[in-house]
Backbone bond lengths (Angstrom), bond angles and torsions (degrees), N, CA, C in turn:
res aa  C-N    CA-C-N  psi(-1)  N-CA   C-N-CA  omega(-1)  CA-C   N-CA-C  phi
1 M - - - 1.412 - - 1.535 109.59 -
2 R 1.338 116.18 133.44 1.527 120.11 177.28 1.384 108.43 -101.79
3 V 1.249 121.24 127.59 1.577 129.19 -169.22 1.521 106.41 -126.40
4 L 1.246 114.82 134.67 1.488 127.20 172.42 1.618 108.96 -107.05
5 V 1.289 117.07 113.95 1.466 120.09 173.73 1.451 110.18 -105.30
6 V 1.425 113.09 119.81 1.444 117.92 176.15 1.570 109.32 -114.42
7 E 1.388 112.85 112.08 1.495 123.39 -157.09 1.438 105.96 -158.68
8 D 1.385 115.55 113.40 1.426 114.94 -175.81 1.513 116.32 -83.86
9 E 1.361 113.80 -10.85 1.546 117.79 174.76 1.392 107.14 -83.66
10 K 1.272 118.39 105.83 1.448 127.53 -167.30 1.572 112.34 -62.85
11 R 1.450 111.22 -43.92 1.483 104.15 177.97 1.535 114.39 -67.95
12 L 1.310 119.85 -29.92 1.376 116.51 175.80 1.494 112.78 -68.38
13 A 1.327 116.81 -43.45 1.513 121.68 176.92 1.545 109.69 -53.96
14 Q 1.261 119.28 -42.85 1.522 125.97 -175.17 1.547 103.58 -70.17
15 A 1.334 122.21 -41.94 1.321 123.59 -176.89 1.544 112.79 -68.16
16 L 1.360 116.39 -37.37 1.437 124.38 173.11 1.592 111.23 -64.77
17 Q 1.355 115.52 -43.92 1.310 117.49 -177.64 1.627 114.56 -66.82
18 R 1.386 113.05 -38.25 1.423 116.66 174.39 1.519 110.88 -69.19
19 G 1.332 121.86 -45.10 1.465 116.66 -176.55 1.553 111.32 -69.62
20 L 1.298 116.61 -28.59 1.560 116.43 -177.59 1.472 109.98 -77.75
21 Q 1.318 117.22 -29.83 1.469 125.37 178.41 1.584 107.56 -68.47
22 A 1.396 113.27 -35.20 1.438 118.02 -178.42 1.564 109.56 -69.40
23 E 1.450 117.61 -23.39 1.322 121.20 177.18 1.533 113.13 -84.58
24 G 1.244 119.88 -0.17 1.471 127.89 176.02 1.516 109.83 99.41
25 F 1.375 121.83 6.51 1.413 124.05 -174.92 1.586 106.15 -81.04
26 T 1.338 116.47 156.88 1.460 126.62 166.48 1.478 109.30 -96.89
27 V 1.340 119.45 116.96 1.434 120.14 -171.18 1.634 113.13 -124.46
28 D 1.268 111.60 125.73 1.579 122.40 170.33 1.475 107.79 -104.50
29 V 1.343 115.21 141.54 1.439 123.59 178.43 1.492 112.50 -120.78
30 A 1.241 117.98 137.72 1.488 127.13 175.67 1.561 104.15 -127.40
31 H 1.313 117.43 143.95 1.505 125.48 -177.56 1.449 114.71 -109.50
32 D 1.286 122.21 1.59 1.445 127.86 173.96 1.497 107.31 -148.09
33 G 1.409 112.36 165.73 1.365 128.47 179.54 1.470 112.29 -53.86
34 N 1.252 112.55 -56.77 1.586 118.58 -174.97 1.491 116.34 -61.02
35 Q 1.292 113.95 -36.16 1.433 121.24 179.33 1.593 108.49 -74.57
36 G 1.301 115.03 -38.91 1.442 121.37 -178.89 1.592 109.94 -65.86
37 L 1.316 110.79 -44.04 1.531 116.79 178.26 1.607 108.16 -61.42
38 W 1.318 113.68 -45.63 1.516 110.98 -179.81 1.353 112.37 -66.14
39 L 1.233 129.39 -36.70 1.493 127.58 -178.55 1.565 106.01 -73.29
40 A 1.255 121.49 -40.54 1.443 116.31 174.31 1.436 119.91 -61.45
41 V 1.290 111.20 -28.35 1.564 119.40 175.28 1.522 113.39 -73.19
42 E 1.419 109.42 -47.57 1.428 118.50 -171.44 1.511 117.60 -79.67
43 R 1.303 116.41 -25.25 1.427 123.61 -178.17 1.510 113.86 -121.36
44 D 1.287 116.35 164.25 1.503 123.60 -172.24 1.484 106.65 -100.22
45 Y 1.325 124.66 117.38 1.440 124.53 179.13 1.463 108.93 -124.12
46 D 1.408 116.18 153.48 1.458 121.96 174.90 1.330 110.43 -85.83
47 V 1.347 124.40 -33.01 1.462 127.19 177.87 1.502 113.80 -152.09
48 I 1.277 115.28 143.36 1.526 120.50 179.31 1.557 110.48 -116.14
49 V 1.325 111.12 126.92 1.490 118.32 176.20 1.522 105.69 -102.43
50 L 1.417 116.94 114.73 1.429 124.86 -167.34 1.368 111.61 -119.15
51 D 1.430 122.99 118.07 1.470 116.56 170.86 1.478 111.24 -79.01
52 I 1.276 114.16 169.06 1.662 113.95 -177.27 1.476 104.89 -94.21
53 M 1.308 123.50 -48.49 1.463 126.73 -174.39 1.533 110.44 -82.92
54 L 1.295 120.87 88.27 1.374 129.23 -179.03 1.594 113.79 -119.87
55 P 1.221 117.45 141.66 1.579 117.85 170.26 1.511 110.91 -67.36
56 G 1.299 108.99 152.27 1.594 113.10 -178.94 1.551 107.07 85.97
57 L 1.354 113.18 -103.84 1.422 121.85 176.47 1.473 108.76 -100.58
58 N 1.400 122.10 137.22 1.479 117.11 177.56 1.508 105.00 -86.52
59 G 1.252 114.02 172.00 1.504 124.53 -177.10 1.447 116.66 -52.19
60 Y 1.431 114.45 -39.98 1.425 119.53 -178.30 1.456 107.07 -66.93
61 R 1.311 124.89 -42.61 1.476 128.22 -174.59 1.553 107.03 -67.33
62 V 1.336 116.12 -38.22 1.479 121.17 -177.09 1.483 109.38 -66.38
63 C 1.291 114.84 -42.70 1.537 119.95 -178.10 1.495 103.73 -69.69
64 A 1.340 125.04 -50.49 1.428 124.92 -175.13 1.445 111.32 -56.36
65 R 1.364 120.89 -40.87 1.434 122.36 -179.31 1.456 113.10 -69.40
66 L 1.387 118.45 -39.05 1.481 122.03 174.54 1.506 106.78 -57.01
67 R 1.267 116.34 -52.87 1.465 116.37 -171.79 1.564 110.65 -70.09
68 A 1.256 125.90 -31.01 1.391 130.96 174.80 1.561 110.28 -63.18
69 A 1.366 114.44 -31.90 1.452 122.64 -179.14 1.512 109.66 -87.12
70 G 1.227 120.37 1.77 1.473 123.42 -179.44 1.497 113.05 83.41
71 N 1.214 121.95 14.07 1.511 122.72 -175.66 1.599 102.76 -89.09
72 E 1.306 114.63 115.36 1.460 121.91 -177.04 1.511 112.65 -104.64
73 T 1.277 117.60 21.54 1.617 118.98 176.04 1.406 110.06 -63.12
74 P 1.362 116.28 127.33 1.431 115.80 178.47 1.550 120.51 -57.39
75 I 1.334 111.50 139.14 1.536 116.98 -169.73 1.489 102.22 -123.65
76 L 1.400 115.02 123.55 1.365 119.14 164.31 1.600 106.96 -108.00
77 M 1.383 111.07 124.02 1.501 118.48 -175.88 1.414 114.16 -96.30
78 L 1.404 118.20 137.63 1.385 119.45 177.51 1.539 112.19 -95.07
79 T 1.347 118.17 116.86 1.359 121.29 -174.16 1.561 115.38 -107.44
80 A 1.352 121.12 167.82 1.408 126.21 175.86 1.504 110.65 -64.08
81 K 1.351 113.99 155.88 1.481 115.82 177.09 1.464 109.21 -62.93
82 D 1.414 118.82 132.54 1.413 127.05 175.67 1.456 115.47 59.08
83 G 1.432 110.02 21.99 1.474 115.11 -178.65 1.587 111.98 -87.50
84 E 1.351 113.41 78.69 1.475 114.78 -174.55 1.522 112.21 -67.48
85 Y 1.289 113.69 -28.50 1.506 114.20 176.14 1.571 113.05 -71.90
86 D 1.436 115.30 -33.53 1.479 113.89 167.51 1.413 115.33 -64.05
87 E 1.299 117.35 -42.24 1.408 119.64 -179.81 1.629 111.35 -61.85
88 A 1.292 120.94 -46.10 1.429 124.19 167.49 1.438 116.82 -48.42
89 E 1.335 118.09 -56.74 1.430 127.49 -176.38 1.594 106.34 -58.59
90 A 1.387 110.16 -46.52 1.572 110.79 -178.28 1.509 114.14 -57.51
91 L 1.332 117.71 -39.70 1.380 123.73 176.62 1.509 113.05 -66.63
92 D 1.436 116.24 -44.32 1.416 117.13 177.24 1.396 117.08 -70.60
93 T 1.301 118.13 -15.65 1.504 121.18 -179.10 1.518 108.70 -85.02
94 G 1.460 112.93 -18.75 1.464 113.84 178.86 1.613 117.30 122.45
95 A 1.377 110.94 7.10 1.495 115.52 172.83 1.461 105.05 -75.17
96 D 1.379 111.63 149.92 1.360 124.34 179.01 1.483 121.68 -85.40
97 D 1.435 109.22 -22.86 1.545 120.37 -177.53 1.478 105.78 -161.78
98 Y 1.329 117.04 170.58 1.438 119.08 178.66 1.528 106.15 -150.95
99 L 1.379 112.57 155.95 1.440 116.94 178.69 1.557 108.05 -144.45
100 S 1.325 116.99 127.37 1.454 124.83 -178.25 1.460 112.56 -76.20
101 K 1.341 117.47 137.02 1.476 123.37 173.13 1.585 110.21 -82.36
102 P 1.258 125.33 140.66 1.480 124.30 -3.92 1.617 107.59 -76.31
103 F 1.353 117.77 149.39 1.461 119.16 -175.44 1.471 109.20 -127.15
104 S 1.342 115.93 157.15 1.429 122.43 174.05 1.504 109.05 -72.66
105 Y 1.311 118.76 134.08 1.434 121.96 177.51 1.505 111.11 -68.81
106 V 1.383 117.76 -35.05 1.402 123.82 176.79 1.641 114.12 -59.93
107 V 1.353 108.39 -40.15 1.564 121.59 176.37 1.493 103.10 -63.11
108 L 1.361 123.05 -54.02 1.418 123.47 -171.70 1.540 111.65 -58.60
109 V 1.293 119.78 -45.99 1.340 124.14 174.08 1.447 115.62 -59.06
110 A 1.374 118.16 -40.51 1.532 121.42 178.06 1.601 108.28 -67.22
111 R 1.307 116.05 -39.79 1.417 120.96 -179.04 1.637 110.40 -66.50
112 L 1.242 114.90 -39.23 1.540 118.38 176.22 1.490 111.05 -61.51
113 R 1.376 110.45 -48.15 1.454 110.15 179.26 1.474 117.91 -63.49
114 A 1.439 116.36 -33.96 1.393 121.64 175.04 1.569 112.47 -67.17
115 L 1.315 121.13 -37.15 1.418 125.81 177.51 1.595 105.58 -62.05
116 H 1.313 114.65 -43.75 1.443 115.18 -177.01 1.487 113.17 -66.53
117 R 1.294 118.54 -36.96 1.435 124.05 -179.66 1.585 109.76 -67.73
118 R 1.368 117.25 -38.19 1.388 119.92 -174.69 1.539 119.57 -83.85
119 T 1.376 116.02 -5.13 1.436 120.20 -170.46 1.580 110.24 -93.42
120 G 1.370 122.19 8.64 1.316 123.47 -179.88 1.559 114.21 83.60
121 R 1.309 115.49 -10.06 1.422 118.78 173.18 1.525 109.38 -76.59
122 R 1.266 121.10 52.90 1.524 121.22 -168.01 1.557 104.36 -83.32
123 L 1.306 109.07 135.26 1.545 115.93 -176.52 1.542 104.69 -121.33
124 P 1.259 115.97 156.18 1.537 116.88 177.79 1.517 114.77 -60.02
125 Q 1.366 115.42 140.31 1.506 119.80 178.45 1.571 107.69 -55.58
126 T 1.285 115.45 -46.56 1.481 115.34 -178.79 1.536 104.46 -138.47
127 L 1.374 113.47 150.76 1.487 125.73 -179.26 1.513 106.05 -105.64
128 A 1.440 115.44 113.66 1.411 118.07 174.99 1.512 116.39 -109.04
129 L 1.254 120.64 105.20 1.465 125.49 175.98 1.515 108.41 -103.13
130 G 1.344 113.42 91.59 1.562 114.90 -175.64 1.606 111.08 68.13
131 D 1.262 110.71 -120.52 1.495 116.62 179.60 1.670 107.58 -101.25
132 L 1.308 120.31 -0.20 1.383 124.82 176.03 1.600 107.82 -85.31
133 V 1.366 119.41 108.00 1.412 119.11 -174.21 1.484 107.92 -117.59
134 I 1.389 117.69 131.33 1.535 121.15 -174.07 1.517 103.03 -127.98
135 D 1.360 114.09 127.69 1.345 123.28 -177.41 1.568 113.79 -118.69
136 P 1.308 118.18 89.54 1.408 124.03 -171.43 1.570 116.21 -53.22
137 A 1.353 110.67 -36.20 1.540 118.27 -175.03 1.529 106.63 -66.69
138 R 1.297 118.72 -40.21 1.526 122.88 -173.44 1.599 107.03 -104.47
139 R 1.294 118.01 6.31 1.444 121.33 177.42 1.459 110.04 44.56
140 S 1.394 118.32 50.61 1.310 127.70 177.05 1.493 115.52 -125.29
141 C 1.433 116.97 153.45 1.377 120.79 -179.28 1.528 107.62 -145.91
142 T 1.388 112.37 137.86 1.513 118.90 179.63 1.451 109.95 -132.15
143 R 1.363 116.90 146.08 1.423 120.28 176.24 1.624 105.84 -127.26
144 N 1.288 110.14 116.16 1.531 114.68 -176.58 1.601 110.40 55.58
145 G 1.240 115.91 40.41 1.467 127.20 178.26 1.549 112.81 75.54
146 A 1.293 119.42 -1.81 1.512 117.59 174.61 1.534 112.36 -92.32
147 D 1.290 117.34 141.71 1.419 122.45 -178.01 1.564 111.09 -65.55
148 V 1.328 120.07 139.94 1.419 117.50 169.86 1.411 109.81 -124.32
149 R 1.368 114.01 116.73 1.449 125.89 -177.41 1.526 112.78 -73.21
150 L 1.333 120.69 119.81 1.452 129.97 -178.48 1.498 109.63 -122.86
151 T 1.303 116.52 146.19 1.444 117.08 167.32 1.550 104.59 -77.60
152 A 1.466 108.57 172.12 1.461 110.27 -177.27 1.537 116.94 -64.25
153 R 1.296 113.22 -32.77 1.520 120.91 178.64 1.462 107.33 -73.62
154 E 1.334 125.98 -42.34 1.394 129.59 176.66 1.473 110.34 -55.56
155 F 1.304 115.87 -47.14 1.418 125.03 -177.47 1.560 110.58 -63.21
156 A 1.405 116.57 -43.78 1.472 121.27 173.59 1.454 113.28 -57.41
157 V 1.347 115.32 -42.02 1.512 118.22 -177.78 1.586 107.06 -64.82
158 L 1.409 114.42 -46.47 1.436 115.10 -172.27 1.521 106.05 -66.24
159 E 1.436 120.73 -44.38 1.308 118.28 -175.67 1.495 115.60 -62.17
160 Y 1.349 120.13 -36.53 1.426 122.23 168.99 1.473 114.99 -59.82
161 L 1.245 118.75 -45.78 1.504 118.25 178.31 1.385 111.57 -62.17
162 A 1.379 120.10 -40.15 1.539 125.48 -178.23 1.526 109.91 -61.38
163 R 1.343 113.69 -43.25 1.515 117.68 178.48 1.528 109.73 -60.10
164 R 1.339 118.41 -25.01 1.379 121.91 -179.46 1.458 113.50 -112.22
165 A 1.374 113.43 28.69 1.546 118.87 -175.57 1.517 111.87 -52.19
166 G 1.217 110.99 139.05 1.500 124.00 -179.00 1.579 112.92 80.80
167 E 1.252 119.63 -3.27 1.583 121.64 177.57 1.455 106.60 -98.72
168 V 1.228 113.83 164.63 1.436 122.72 169.96 1.472 109.42 -97.25
169 V 1.344 118.96 121.94 1.476 121.69 -170.45 1.434 105.11 -115.97
170 P 1.407 119.59 124.21 1.446 123.54 -174.54 1.626 109.04 -71.65
171 K 1.287 116.48 152.34 1.413 120.01 -176.23 1.507 105.82 -68.97
172 R 1.303 125.45 -32.13 1.443 122.85 -179.31 1.528 106.64 -68.42
173 E 1.257 123.49 -32.63 1.359 122.96 177.33 1.534 116.54 -63.47
174 I 1.461 107.43 -42.53 1.479 115.62 176.25 1.490 110.08 -60.05
175 L 1.276 115.85 -49.60 1.406 121.96 -179.92 1.515 116.03 -55.19
176 D 1.419 117.70 -44.55 1.435 125.50 -178.88 1.595 106.29 -68.47
177 Q 1.343 123.80 -35.66 1.369 122.99 -171.91 1.519 112.17 -90.99
178 V 1.388 118.14 -20.65 1.442 119.04 -175.70 1.550 113.77 -102.69
179 W 1.363 114.89 -29.77 1.345 117.44 -175.02 1.632 105.93 -106.58
180 D 1.331 113.38 152.46 1.578 116.68 178.44 1.512 107.50 -69.61
181 S 1.366 108.33 152.46 1.473 116.22 -176.99 1.604 112.16 -60.50
182 A 1.282 113.88 -30.90 1.491 120.66 -177.25 1.579 111.62 -81.18
183 F 1.387 113.18 -2.67 1.469 112.45 -177.63 1.607 107.19 -95.13
184 E 1.322 109.65 114.45 1.419 120.11 179.81 1.640 113.34 -75.65
185 A 1.279 114.87 96.52 1.433 119.27 -177.00 1.509 110.11 -134.64
186 D 1.399 109.35 155.34 1.435 110.22 178.86 1.583 107.02 -106.68
187 L 1.256 122.74 -178.71 1.424 125.19 -175.92 1.544 114.44 -70.18
188 N 1.297 113.33 -20.32 1.483 118.65 173.85 1.545 112.73 -53.91
189 L 1.304 117.88 -33.58 1.373 119.72 -178.76 1.548 110.85 -71.85
190 V 1.316 117.15 -32.27 1.455 119.40 174.52 1.542 105.90 -60.65
191 E 1.296 116.18 -50.20 1.497 120.30 -178.52 1.477 116.81 -55.09
192 V 1.328 111.76 -40.27 1.536 120.04 179.23 1.540 107.43 -62.05
193 H 1.287 117.29 -50.25 1.519 118.83 -177.00 1.499 113.47 -72.70
194 V 1.311 116.05 -29.51 1.477 116.91 179.10 1.443 105.95 -71.93
195 S 1.414 119.94 -35.23 1.513 118.84 178.99 1.438 111.26 -71.09
196 A 1.251 122.23 -30.45 1.506 127.67 175.19 1.492 106.65 -62.87
197 V 1.403 120.15 -48.15 1.387 124.40 -169.71 1.545 106.90 -67.46
198 R 1.352 117.54 -40.88 1.508 128.38 175.37 1.444 108.06 -50.24
199 R 1.372 117.73 -57.89 1.368 122.25 -175.83 1.513 113.37 -55.31
200 K 1.324 114.97 -37.42 1.426 115.30 -176.85 1.462 119.21 -85.67
201 I 1.400 115.13 -28.93 1.478 115.78 178.38 1.471 117.30 -102.92
202 D 1.307 117.42 -10.43 1.474 129.19 -179.44 1.565 114.15 -116.50
203 T 1.360 118.60 -70.83 1.426 121.19 -173.69 1.507 110.72 -54.58
204 A 1.330 118.25 -44.09 1.457 120.76 -174.22 1.423 112.34 -67.95
205 F 1.422 121.45 -13.37 1.354 123.77 -176.64 1.540 113.55 -123.35
206 G 1.314 113.49 11.66 1.480 123.97 176.86 1.675 107.86 63.82
207 R 1.334 114.67 40.36 1.388 118.36 -178.98 1.479 114.63 -117.72
208 S 1.307 123.05 172.96 1.513 121.81 177.84 1.505 109.69 -146.42
209 A 1.333 118.52 57.22 1.328 124.75 178.17 1.535 117.45 -73.62
210 L 1.315 115.75 -38.52 1.444 126.35 -174.76 1.530 109.79 -90.55
211 E 1.308 114.78 102.00 1.523 117.55 -175.84 1.539 111.10 -105.91
212 T 1.370 108.94 143.25 1.504 114.63 175.41 1.563 104.41 -100.54
213 V 1.405 108.16 124.18 1.491 116.11 176.85 1.506 109.00 -104.51
214 R 1.202 115.67 101.41 1.475 128.26 -172.67 1.530 112.70 -48.85
215 G 1.309 114.80 123.92 1.487 121.98 178.49 1.491 109.35 86.57
216 A 1.384 122.09 -12.39 1.382 122.18 -170.22 1.476 116.00 -121.03
217 G 1.333 119.86 -41.89 1.429 124.96 -177.16 1.448 111.68 148.05
218 Y 1.437 115.48 -148.36 1.405 120.79 175.88 1.510 112.86 -124.98
219 R 1.366 111.24 158.59 1.457 119.91 -177.17 1.610 108.69 -134.80
220 L 1.318 117.12 124.88 1.365 124.03 174.34 1.508 111.46 -96.20
221 A 1.344 118.22 121.03 1.505 119.52 -173.21 1.574 108.77 -63.86
222 A 1.260 114.35 138.04 1.458 117.90 -178.45 1.464 109.61 -76.14
223 D 1.276 127.54 -18.43 1.512 125.86 170.53 1.470 110.80 -91.26
224 G 1.321 122.86 8.25 1.476 121.68 170.34 1.546 107.74 87.17
225 G 1.373 126.01 -2.96 1.268 128.06 178.51 1.606 118.45 76.63
């Protein structure tokens, strides 16, 4: 899941980014309304976490402009404690859900997953490519019934390729989808992680599912190789 967090309290924004990344999400952060609006328009997100009190444009105006432009990305708005008027206005403006500060991180993650499920962007619970089985919800991977241990970033790379099984996926696309926009990285980082994934799902089992297509990118065999 790719999440945009628009929050001007930098310590809170950084804590949310670290926590959500640990859940396996890809997270971009904006600290003011104008930057948040620009990112929401320019990039494709699964969910947006949007604070109300923001410099530049406040959260209501960001939400209203996105909806007026036809952007239907689910928005969870962060409101003031016991701010029932904030909550009502958030929903009237077009937000899909709200959470009052201070909030439980566990509840936030559960709300984000629920929003993702409800918006029609429904994805398979598990991805089965032959005997290669990937379970995004449990962050688990097995090959021929044996557990395959992957880092969070390796898992994200594998999951993205699995969702595009049989297609050639460019390195740049993998970089954009799996790494945060603020992360300054070159394509060699993708190569390193793909090589690590290949060792774990292919080499260790004598398979060849993950193919390098020279000059184009990578392809994961739909039958698991």
